[in-house]
C-alpha positions as CSV (number, residue, x, y, z in Angstrom):
1,X,120.7,4.6,127.2
2,X,124.3,5.4,126.0
3,X,126.3,2.2,126.3
4,X,129.3,3.8,124.7
5,X,129.5,6.2,127.7
6,X,129.4,3.4,130.3
7,X,132.9,2.7,131.7
8,X,131.8,0.0,134.2
9,X,129.7,-3.0,133.2
10,X,126.6,-3.6,135.3
11,X,126.1,0.0,136.3
12,X,123.2,2.3,135.9
13,X,123.4,6.1,135.3
14,X,120.6,8.2,136.9
15,X,119.9,11.9,136.4
16,X,117.8,13.7,138.9
17,X,116.3,17.1,138.0
18,X,114.7,19.3,140.6
19,X,113.2,22.7,140.4
20,X,115.2,25.2,142.4
21,X,113.9,28.5,143.4
22,X,115.3,31.7,144.9
23,X,115.8,31.1,148.6
24,X,116.6,27.4,148.3
25,X,119.9,26.2,149.8
26,X,122.9,26.6,147.5
27,X,125.0,23.7,149.0
28,X,125.5,20.9,146.5
29,X,125.7,18.4,149.3
30,X,122.2,19.3,150.4
31,X,120.8,18.6,146.9
32,X,122.8,15.4,146.7
33,X,121.1,14.2,149.9
34,X,117.7,15.3,148.6
35,X,118.2,13.5,145.3
36,X,119.4,10.3,147.0
37,X,116.4,10.4,149.4
38,X,114.0,10.8,146.5
39,X,115.6,7.9,144.6
40,X,115.3,5.7,147.8
41,X,111.6,6.7,148.4
42,X,110.4,6.6,144.8
43,X,112.6,4.0,143.1
44,X,113.5,1.8,146.0
45,X,117.3,2.4,145.4
46,X,119.1,1.8,148.6
47,X,122.7,1.2,147.4
48,X,124.8,4.4,147.5
49,X,126.2,5.6,144.2
50,X,129.8,5.0,143.2
51,X,130.0,8.5,141.7
52,X,127.9,11.6,142.0
53,X,128.0,15.0,140.3
54,X,125.8,17.8,141.4
55,X,125.3,20.8,139.1
56,X,123.0,23.6,140.3
57,X,121.5,25.4,137.3
58,X,119.2,28.1,138.6
59,X,116.3,29.1,136.3
60,X,117.4,26.6,133.7
61,X,114.0,25.5,132.6
62,X,111.4,28.2,131.9
63,X,108.1,28.0,133.7
64,X,104.9,29.2,132.1
65,X,102.8,31.8,133.9
66,X,99.3,30.9,135.3
67,X,96.8,31.1,132.5
68,X,99.4,30.4,129.8
69,X,97.5,27.4,128.3
70,X,94.3,29.3,128.2
71,X,96.0,32.2,126.4
72,X,97.7,29.8,123.9
73,X,94.4,28.1,123.1
74,X,92.7,31.5,122.5
75,X,95.6,32.6,120.2
76,X,95.4,29.3,118.4
77,X,91.7,29.7,117.7
78,X,92.3,33.2,116.4
79,X,95.2,32.0,114.2
80,X,93.0,29.2,112.8
81,X,90.1,31.6,112.1
82,X,92.3,34.4,110.5
83,X,94.5,32.2,108.4
84,X,92.1,29.3,107.6
85,X,94.6,26.7,108.6
86,X,97.5,28.1,106.5
87,X,99.6,29.1,109.5
88,X,100.7,27.0,112.5
89,X,102.7,28.0,115.5
90,X,105.3,25.9,117.4
91,X,108.2,26.5,119.8
92,X,109.1,26.5,123.4
93,X,107.2,29.7,124.1
94,X,104.1,28.0,122.7
95,X,103.6,24.6,124.3
96,X,106.4,22.7,126.0
97,X,109.9,24.0,126.8
98,X,112.0,20.9,125.9
99,X,113.5,20.0,122.6
100,X,111.3,16.9,122.4
101,X,108.2,19.1,122.9
102,X,109.3,21.4,120.1
103,X,109.9,18.5,117.7
104,X,106.5,17.1,118.3
105,X,104.9,20.5,117.9
106,X,106.8,21.0,114.6
107,X,105.7,17.6,113.3
108,X,102.1,18.3,114.3
109,X,102.2,21.8,112.7
110,X,103.4,20.3,109.4
111,X,100.7,17.6,109.4
112,X,98.1,20.2,110.2
113,X,99.0,22.3,107.2
């Protein structure tokens, strides 16, 4: 994806993200093993990596509460009714926590206006 960052020809860089919760092990070696096992099972990658880097970022990606999507839909309907399509909402607290989600929401919000 970023050829200018590749220092060795013929290599592939893989990022594995997992949801960590309170009470999970804090040993990076544990998570390295979990990630490599998942890559073997899901991607069929058997060859061990030449380099690994494990970074544990607890609570890094927000999680919506149960019922979030229903609430967002209800608010969206009220906004549509009250403002007759002249107001649109977007952002990570609305629908999708990633930057890509927010960009799509912003584009859709502009088109809807």
